VEXKEKE-922066 format. One record per residue (C-alpha): residue number from 0; x, z, y. Coordinates in Angstrom, 1 decimal. Each point is the difference from the previous one (the first is absolute). Layout:
BEGIN
NUM; X; Z; Y
...
***
This chain:
BEGIN
0; 0.0; 0.0; 0.0
1; 1.5; -1.1; 3.3
2; -1.8; 1.1; 3.2
3; 1.0; -3.1; 2.1
4; -1.4; -2.3; -2.8
5; -3.2; 2.0; -0.1
6; -0.5; -0.3; 3.7
7; 0.6; -3.7; -0.2
8; -2.6; -0.3; -2.7
9; -2.5; 1.9; 2.2
10; 0.7; -2.3; 2.9
11; -0.7; -3.0; -2.3
12; -3.2; 1.6; -1.2
13; -1.4; 0.7; 3.5
14; -2.5; -2.8; 0.1
15; -2.0; 1.0; -3.0
16; -1.7; 3.3; -1.0
17; 1.3; 2.2; -2.8
18; -2.3; 0.8; -2.9
19; 0.9; 3.7; 0.2
20; 1.8; 2.1; 2.7
21; 1.0; 3.5; -1.2
22; 0.7; 2.8; 2.5
23; 2.4; 2.5; -1.6
24; 3.1; -0.3; -2.1
25; -0.2; 3.1; -2.2
26; -0.9; 0.1; -3.7
27; -3.6; -1.1; 0.6
28; 0.9; -2.9; 2.3
29; 2.8; -1.2; -2.2
30; -2.2; 0.2; -3.0
31; -2.7; -2.0; 1.7
32; 2.6; -2.6; 1.2
33; 1.2; -0.6; -3.6
34; -3.5; -0.2; -1.4
35; -1.1; -2.3; 2.7
36; 3.0; -2.3; -0.1
37; 0.0; -0.2; -3.8
38; -3.7; -1.1; 0.2
39; 1.1; -2.8; 2.2
40; -1.3; 1.3; 3.4
41; 2.0; -0.8; 3.1
42; 1.1; 3.5; 0.8
43; 1.7; 1.7; 3.0
44; 0.9; 3.7; 0.0
45; 1.0; 1.8; 3.3
46; 1.6; 3.4; 0.1
47; 0.6; 1.8; 3.3
48; 3.2; 1.7; -1.1
49; 2.0; -0.5; -3.2
50; -1.7; -0.5; -3.4
51; -0.8; 3.4; -1.4
52; 1.1; 1.9; 3.1
53; -2.9; 2.4; -0.4
54; -1.6; 1.6; -3.0
55; 1.1; -2.5; -2.6
56; 3.7; 1.0; 0.0
57; -0.7; 3.8; 0.0
58; -1.8; 0.5; -3.3
59; 0.8; 2.4; -2.8
60; 1.5; -3.0; -1.8
61; -2.6; 0.1; -2.8
62; -2.2; -2.7; -1.6
63; -2.5; 2.3; -1.6
64; -3.6; 0.5; -1.0
65; -0.2; 3.3; 1.8
66; -0.1; 3.2; -2.1
67; -1.5; 1.8; 3.1
68; -2.9; -2.5; 0.1
69; -0.6; 0.6; -3.7
70; -0.3; 3.8; 0.7
71; -2.6; -0.9; 2.7
72; -2.0; -2.0; -2.5
73; 0.6; -3.3; 1.8
74; 0.3; -2.0; -3.2
75; -0.8; -3.3; 1.7
76; 3.0; 0.2; 2.2
77; 2.2; 1.2; -2.8
78; -1.0; -2.9; -2.3
79; 0.5; -2.5; 2.8
80; 3.4; 1.4; 0.9
81; 1.2; 0.2; -3.7
82; -1.0; -3.7; -0.4
83; 1.9; -0.9; 3.1
84; 3.0; 2.1; -1.0
85; 0.4; -2.1; -3.1
86; -0.3; -3.2; 2.0
87; 2.7; 1.0; 2.5
88; 2.4; 1.2; -2.7
89; -0.5; -3.4; -1.8
90; 0.3; -2.1; 3.2
91; 2.9; 1.8; 1.6
92; 2.2; 1.2; -2.8
93; 3.2; 0.1; 2.1
94; -1.6; 2.4; 2.5
95; -2.0; 2.3; -2.2
96; 0.7; 2.6; -2.7
97; -1.8; 2.0; -2.7
98; 0.6; 3.5; 1.3
99; -0.4; 3.1; -2.2
100; -1.5; 3.1; 1.6
101; -0.1; 3.6; -1.2
102; -2.7; 2.4; 1.1
103; 1.3; 3.6; -0.5
104; -2.6; 2.4; -1.3
105; -0.2; 3.8; 0.3
106; -3.1; 1.1; -2.0
107; -1.8; -1.0; -3.2
108; -2.9; -1.2; 2.2
109; 2.4; -2.4; 1.9
110; 1.4; -1.2; -3.4
111; -3.5; -1.0; -1.1
112; -1.2; -1.3; 3.4
113; 2.9; -2.3; 0.8
114; 0.5; -1.2; -3.6
115; -3.7; -0.9; -0.2
116; -0.1; -1.5; 3.5
117; 3.0; -2.2; -0.6
118; -1.3; -1.2; -3.3
119; -3.0; -1.2; 1.9
120; 2.4; -1.8; 2.4
121; 1.6; -1.7; -3.0
122; -3.4; -1.1; -1.3
123; -1.0; -1.4; 3.3
124; 3.2; -2.1; 0.2
125; -0.8; -1.5; -3.4
126; 2.3; -2.9; -0.9
127; 1.7; 0.4; 3.3
128; 1.3; 3.5; -0.8
129; 3.7; 0.5; 0.7
130; 0.4; 2.7; -2.6
131; -2.0; 2.8; -1.7
132; -0.1; 3.4; 1.6
133; 1.1; 2.9; -2.2
134; 0.7; 3.8; 0.2
135; 3.6; 1.4; 0.0
136; 0.8; 3.6; -0.9
137; 1.8; 2.2; 2.4
138; 3.4; -0.4; -1.6
139; -0.4; -3.8; 0.0
140; -1.0; 0.0; 3.7
141; 3.0; 2.1; 1.1
142; 2.4; -2.1; -2.2
143; -1.3; -3.1; 1.8
144; -0.3; 1.6; 3.5
145; 2.4; 3.0; 0.3
146; -0.6; -0.1; 3.7
147; -3.5; 1.4; -0.4
148; -0.7; 3.7; 0.4
149; -0.5; 1.5; -3.5
150; -2.1; 3.0; 1.1
151; -3.5; -0.2; -1.4
152; 0.5; -3.5; -1.3
153; -2.1; -0.8; -3.1
154; 1.0; -3.6; -0.3
155; -0.8; -3.4; 1.5
156; -2.1; -3.1; -0.4
157; 1.7; -3.4; 0.2
158; -1.8; -3.0; 1.3
159; 0.9; -3.5; 1.4
160; -0.7; -1.8; 3.2
161; 1.7; -2.8; 2.0
162; 2.7; 0.3; 2.7
163; 1.1; -2.6; 2.5
164; 1.8; -0.8; 3.2
165; -2.8; -0.5; 2.5
166; 1.6; -2.0; 2.8
167; 2.0; -2.1; -2.4
168; -3.2; -0.9; -1.8
169; -1.6; -0.8; 3.3
170; 2.8; -2.3; 1.1
171; -0.2; -1.7; -3.4
172; -3.8; -0.5; 0.6
173; 0.7; -1.6; 3.4
174; 2.6; -2.2; -1.7
175; -2.4; -1.0; -2.7
176; -2.7; -0.9; 2.5
177; 2.6; -2.1; 1.9
178; 0.9; -1.8; -3.2
179; -3.7; -0.9; -0.3
180; -0.1; -1.5; 3.5
181; -1.1; 3.1; 2.1
182; 1.7; 0.6; 3.4
183; 0.6; 3.7; 0.5
184; 1.4; 1.0; 3.4
185; 1.2; 3.5; 0.9
186; 0.3; 1.1; 3.6
187; -3.1; -2.0; 1.0
188; -2.7; 2.3; 1.4
189; -3.7; -1.0; 0.1
190; -1.4; 0.9; 3.4
191; -3.5; -1.4; -0.3
192; -2.5; -2.0; -1.9
193; -1.3; -3.5; 0.8
194; -3.7; -0.8; -0.2
195; -2.0; -3.2; 0.2
196; -3.1; -0.5; 2.1
197; -2.2; 1.6; -2.7
198; 2.1; 3.2; 0.0
199; 1.6; -0.7; -3.4
200; 3.7; 0.8; -0.3
201; 2.1; -3.2; 0.0
202; 3.5; 1.4; 0.1
203; 2.4; 2.4; 1.7
204; 2.2; 0.2; 3.1
205; 3.5; 1.4; -0.7
206; 3.4; 0.4; 1.6
207; 3.2; -0.7; -1.9
208; 2.3; 2.8; 1.2
209; 3.4; -1.6; -0.5
210; -0.7; -3.0; 2.3
211; -2.9; 1.6; 2.0
212; -2.1; -3.1; -0.7
213; -3.8; 0.4; -0.1
214; -2.0; -1.8; -2.6
215; -3.7; -0.8; -0.7
216; -0.3; -0.5; -3.7
217; -3.2; -1.6; -1.2
218; -1.3; 1.2; -3.4
219; -3.1; -0.3; -2.1
220; 0.3; 3.6; -1.3
221; 1.7; 2.9; 1.6
222; 0.8; 3.0; -2.2
223; 0.8; 3.4; 1.4
224; 2.5; 1.7; -2.3
225; 1.6; 2.4; 2.4
226; -0.4; 3.3; -1.9
227; -0.2; 3.0; 2.3
228; -0.3; -2.4; 2.9
229; -3.2; -1.7; -1.3
230; -2.2; 1.6; 2.5
231; 2.1; -1.4; 2.9
232; -0.5; -3.5; -1.3
233; -3.7; 0.5; -0.7
234; -0.4; 1.1; 3.7
235; 1.4; -3.4; 1.0
236; -3.0; -1.4; -1.7
237; -2.6; 2.7; 0.9
238; 1.2; 2.3; 2.8
239; -2.4; 2.7; -0.9
240; 0.2; 1.0; -3.7
241; 0.0; 3.3; -1.9
242; 3.4; 1.2; -1.3
243; 0.5; -1.3; -3.5
244; 3.5; 1.2; -0.8
245; 1.0; 3.6; -0.4
246; 3.8; 0.1; -0.3
247; 1.7; 2.6; -2.1
248; 3.7; 0.7; 0.3
249; 2.2; 0.4; -3.1
250; 3.7; 0.8; 0.1
251; 2.8; -0.2; -2.5
252; 3.4; 1.7; -0.2
253; 3.0; -1.8; -1.6
254; 2.3; 2.4; -1.8
255; 3.2; -0.2; -2.0
256; -0.3; -0.6; -3.8
257; 1.6; 3.4; -0.7
258; -3.5; 1.6; 0.2
259; -1.2; -2.2; -2.9
260; 2.7; -1.9; -1.8
261; -1.9; -1.7; -2.8
262; -2.2; -3.1; 0.2
263; -3.3; 1.8; -0.5
264; -2.1; 0.7; 3.1
265; -2.0; 3.2; 0.6
266; -3.6; 0.1; 0.9
267; -1.4; 3.3; 1.3
268; -3.8; -0.4; -0.5
269; -1.3; 2.6; 2.5
270; 1.5; 1.1; 3.3
271; -1.2; 2.2; 2.8
272; -1.5; -2.9; 1.9
273; -1.9; -1.4; -3.0
274; 2.3; -3.0; -0.6
275; 2.5; -0.7; -2.8
276; 3.7; 0.1; 0.8
277; 2.5; -2.5; -1.6
278; 3.7; 0.4; -0.3
279; 1.2; -3.5; -1.0
280; 3.4; -1.5; -0.8
281; 0.4; -3.0; 2.3
282; 3.3; -1.9; 0.0
283; 2.6; 2.7; 0.2
284; -2.2; 2.5; 1.8
285; -3.2; 2.0; -0.4
286; -3.3; -0.6; 1.9
287; -2.2; 3.1; 0.4
288; -3.5; -0.2; 1.4
289; -2.5; -0.2; 1.3
290; -2.3; 1.7; 2.5
291; -3.5; -0.6; 1.3
292; -0.2; 0.7; 3.8
293; -2.9; -1.5; 2.0
294; 1.3; -1.5; 3.2
295; -1.7; -1.4; 3.1
296; 2.9; -2.0; 1.5
297; 0.9; -3.3; -1.8
298; 3.7; -0.9; 0.4
299; 2.4; -2.5; -1.5
300; 2.5; 2.8; -0.3
301; -1.8; 3.2; -1.0
302; 2.1; 3.1; -0.2
303; 0.1; 2.7; -2.7
304; -1.3; 3.3; 1.2
305; 2.0; 3.2; -0.6
306; -2.7; 1.5; -2.0
307; -0.2; -3.1; -2.3
308; 3.7; 0.2; -0.7
309; -0.2; 3.7; -0.7
310; -2.9; -0.5; -2.3
311; 1.8; -2.5; -2.2
312; 3.2; 2.1; -0.1
313; -1.9; 3.1; -0.9
314; -2.1; -1.7; -2.7
315; 3.0; -1.7; -1.6
316; 1.8; 3.3; 0.2
317; -2.7; 1.7; -2.1
318; 0.9; -2.3; -2.9
319; 3.7; -0.8; 0.4
320; 2.7; 2.5; -1.1
321; 1.9; -0.9; 3.2
322; -2.4; -0.2; 3.0
323; 0.8; -2.8; 2.5
324; 0.4; 1.0; 3.6
325; -0.1; -2.0; 3.3
326; 3.7; -0.5; -0.2
327; -0.4; -1.9; -3.3
328; -2.4; -2.6; 1.5
329; 1.7; -3.5; 0.1
330; -3.0; -1.6; 1.7
331; -3.6; 0.9; 0.9
332; -2.6; -2.7; 0.5
333; -3.7; 0.0; 1.0
334; -2.7; -2.5; -0.6
335; -3.7; -0.3; 0.9
336; -2.7; -0.7; -2.7
337; -2.8; -2.3; 1.3
338; -2.8; 2.1; -1.5
339; -3.6; -1.1; 0.6
340; -1.8; 2.6; 2.2
341; -2.7; 2.0; -1.7
342; -3.0; 0.3; 2.5
343; -1.1; 3.4; -1.4
344; 3.5; 1.6; 0.2
345; 2.3; -1.9; 2.4
346; 2.6; 2.8; 0.3
347; 0.9; 0.1; -3.8
348; 2.3; -2.4; -1.7
349; 0.7; 1.5; -3.4
350; -3.3; -1.2; -1.6
351; -0.1; -3.4; 1.6
352; 0.1; -2.8; -2.5
353; 3.0; -2.4; -0.2
354; -2.4; -2.8; -0.9
355; 0.0; -2.9; 2.4
356; -2.9; -1.5; 1.9
357; -0.4; -3.6; 1.1
358; -2.3; -0.7; 3.0
359; -0.9; -3.2; 1.9
360; -1.1; 0.3; 3.6
361; -2.8; -1.9; 1.7
362; 2.6; -2.3; 1.5
363; 1.6; -0.6; -3.4
364; 3.2; 2.1; 0.0
365; 0.9; 1.4; -3.4
366; 1.4; 3.5; 0.1
367; 1.7; 1.8; -2.9
368; 0.0; 3.8; 0.2
369; 1.4; 2.8; -2.1
370; 1.6; -0.6; -3.4
371; 3.5; 0.8; -1.3
372; 3.2; -1.8; -0.9
373; -0.9; -0.2; -3.7
374; -3.2; -2.0; 0.7
375; 1.4; -2.4; 2.6
376; -0.6; -3.0; -2.2
377; -3.6; 0.9; -0.8
378; -0.7; 0.6; 3.7
379; 1.3; -3.5; 0.8
380; -2.2; -1.6; -2.7
381; -3.1; 1.9; 1.1
382; 0.5; -0.9; 3.7
383; 0.4; -3.7; -0.7
384; -2.8; -0.1; -2.6
385; -2.4; 1.7; 2.5
386; 0.9; -2.6; 2.7
387; -0.7; -2.7; -2.6
388; -3.4; 1.6; -0.9
389; -0.9; 0.1; 3.7
390; 0.8; -3.8; 0.3
391; 3.0; 0.5; 2.3
392; 2.4; -1.7; -2.5
393; -0.1; -2.7; -2.6
394; -0.4; 1.5; -3.5
395; 3.4; 0.3; -1.7
396; 1.0; 2.2; -2.9
397; 2.4; 2.9; 0.3
398; 3.3; -0.5; -1.8
399; 2.0; 3.2; 0.7
400; -1.1; 1.9; -3.2
401; 2.9; -1.8; -1.8
402; 2.4; -1.1; 2.8
403; 3.7; 0.9; -0.1
404; 1.1; 1.5; 3.3
405; 3.0; -1.7; 1.7
406; 3.2; 0.9; -1.8
407; -1.9; 1.2; -3.2
408; 2.4; 0.0; -2.9
409; -1.0; 1.8; -3.3
410; 3.6; -0.2; -1.3
411; 1.6; 1.7; 3.0
412; 2.3; 2.9; -0.9
413; -1.4; 3.0; 1.8
414; 3.3; 1.8; -0.3
415; 1.3; -2.6; 2.4
416; -0.4; 1.4; 3.5
417; -1.0; -3.4; 1.3
418; -3.0; -0.3; -2.4
419; -2.4; 0.4; 3.0
420; 1.0; -3.6; 1.0
421; -1.1; -1.3; -3.4
422; 0.9; -3.7; -0.4
423; 1.9; 0.1; 3.3
424; 2.7; 2.2; -1.4
425; 2.3; -3.0; -0.7
426; -0.2; -1.2; 3.6
427; 1.1; 3.5; 1.2
428; 2.8; 0.2; -2.5
429; 1.2; -3.4; 1.1
430; 0.3; 1.3; 3.5
431; 2.1; 2.9; -1.3
432; 2.6; -2.5; -1.1
433; 0.8; -0.8; 3.6
434; 1.4; 3.5; 0.6
435; -3.4; 1.5; 0.9
436; -0.2; 2.5; -2.8
437; 1.0; 2.9; 2.4
438; -2.3; 3.1; -0.3
439; -1.1; 0.8; 3.6
440; -0.2; 3.8; -0.5
441; 1.3; 2.3; -2.7
442; -3.4; 1.8; -0.3
443; -2.1; -3.2; -0.2
444; 0.4; -2.9; -2.4
445; -0.5; -3.0; 2.3
446; 2.6; -2.8; 0.4
447; 0.8; -2.5; 2.7
448; -1.2; -2.8; -2.3
449; -3.5; 1.5; -0.2
450; -0.3; 0.3; 3.8
451; 1.0; -3.7; 0.3
452; -2.5; -1.1; -2.6
453; -2.8; 2.0; 1.6
454; 0.7; -1.4; 3.4
455; -0.1; -3.5; -1.4
456; -3.1; 0.4; -2.2
457; -2.3; 2.8; 1.1
458; -0.5; -0.4; 3.7
459; 1.1; 3.4; 1.5
460; -0.5; 0.1; 3.7
461; 1.7; 3.4; 0.7
462; 2.7; 2.2; -1.4
463; -2.7; 2.4; -1.1
464; -1.6; -2.7; -2.2
465; 3.2; -0.2; -2.0
466; 0.8; 3.7; -0.3
467; -3.6; 1.2; -0.5
468; -1.8; -2.7; -2.0
469; 2.2; -2.8; -1.2
470; 2.4; 2.6; -1.3
471; -1.3; 3.6; -0.3
472; 3.0; 1.6; 1.7
473; -2.0; 2.0; 2.5
474; -2.3; 1.3; -2.7
475; 2.8; 1.1; -2.2
476; 2.4; 1.6; 2.5
477; -0.9; -0.1; 3.7
478; 3.4; 1.2; 1.3
479; 2.0; -2.3; -2.3
480; -2.2; -3.0; 1.1
481; 0.8; 0.8; 3.6
482; 3.7; 0.1; -0.7
483; -0.1; -3.5; -1.6
484; -2.3; -1.4; 2.8
485; 2.7; -1.4; 2.3
486; 1.6; -2.0; -2.9
487; -3.4; -1.3; -1.2
488; -0.9; -1.0; 3.6
489; 3.2; -1.9; 0.3
490; -0.7; -1.9; -3.2
491; -3.5; -0.8; 1.2
492; 1.2; -1.2; 3.4
493; 2.4; -2.4; -1.7
494; -2.6; -1.3; -2.4
495; -2.8; -0.3; 2.5
496; 1.8; -1.1; 3.1
497; -0.3; 3.1; 2.1
498; 2.6; 1.4; 2.5
499; 1.7; 3.4; 0.4
500; -2.6; 1.2; 2.4
501; -2.7; -0.6; -2.7
502; 2.2; 2.0; -2.5
503; 0.3; 3.0; 2.4
504; -3.7; 0.0; 0.8
505; -0.9; -0.1; -3.6
506; 2.3; 2.9; -0.9
507; -1.3; 2.0; 2.9
508; -3.7; -0.6; -1.0
509; 0.8; 0.9; -3.6
510; 1.7; 3.2; 1.0
511; -3.2; 1.0; 1.8
512; -2.1; -1.0; -3.0
513; 2.1; 2.1; -2.5
514; -1.0; 3.1; 1.9
515; -3.5; -0.3; -1.6
516; 1.6; 0.1; -3.5
517; 2.2; 3.0; 0.2
518; -0.8; 3.7; 0.2
***
């Protein structure tokens, strides 16, 4: 993907309407872009910042049915998510893993409850099961996880779910859509909706931030896939509407693997705030989270609250032999869930469903609300199928149920650190032959060759895009990512034709950004 080439294609396209214009480049928007382009629709996706800048790069890194939703009795959501989990693991084998979890139990009642509950989880997964759950005795648990506190431990229940790298999957979806003919443009903000004389939406007005150029894009269908910002776009269509999104903040702490050295994750099924807590091996670190804090302010850069950080540390400390402290935190990151507001209890978020909702306004705008990463593909299918049913699009069949994501390679060696690039590994290794194999920081695994390849193929616009989402440096070790930032900026400037002033500005901006990710 080359940004200049995409802009040229947009200029060439300016005289005819698009079939579909998607506003939002997170998981939902990227999923819709791939679905639409693979059906043969002429598709344009516009993202105001970088792809996945918001919620979609800040998840718990799980592709899962949702044990919590099973406990709530929401079998419909669990069944749908388990089905989609299987599809994602099949379509993106280079970016997904079968992750084993252990639920520590401390009473005979818990032994029965979690063993029975997770057997139901297995049954609901059916043929798409990733492995059968089973009970482990106390000695077996401690042999496998000596880092757990032994006091009061009766044993543990093993079960399986999916793990992934969220922003790497997102970029791969964008690349897949591109390969199917879609044009996806980051740093292009939609400022308004175009309407014809009858009041029907006929396109969008947008500004491309790099050049400052304004565009009017004509389109037969406009889809609002902006997550927590959905209400803002809906107000462009209808200025007076009730609030439909109730955002909830969830934070995660990234810790050293010394707190849990094995490859099995821990799931704590009941915390003080009513959520579950995960401690998950992710690359060479651990991700611990999450929280559920209702918020009123919607931001592209939400900040973790002190009480959220303390909650996760305290909860993890109740189960781990060595309790983590604030000094052990490598990175803290916060994300906002786009929960659908409940009219009878707008202040609560814990019981709000993660199911999605598709609506079509009187003027014809399609809006996708709610949902979760695991069900991105189904959300996309439902959105387009509803538009077809309403007569907004020509009827074409969804193809994404069995559609390998860009880079998909079932033979990739997952012990190779470059496995996340799938079939592109050879291109990166070829770049390493030219003396670009240098590791850029001793605490992070990334090489100069990777940065060069990412600049040439994945359309980063800023230093942050490389360090936060194309690589995961910021999310693995915030301080180390800042230390490698000047060298990465220099590589980017050389590859993308920017000057020293650009380099300095990018490093200065990144230094400010990192303050949100450290305690």
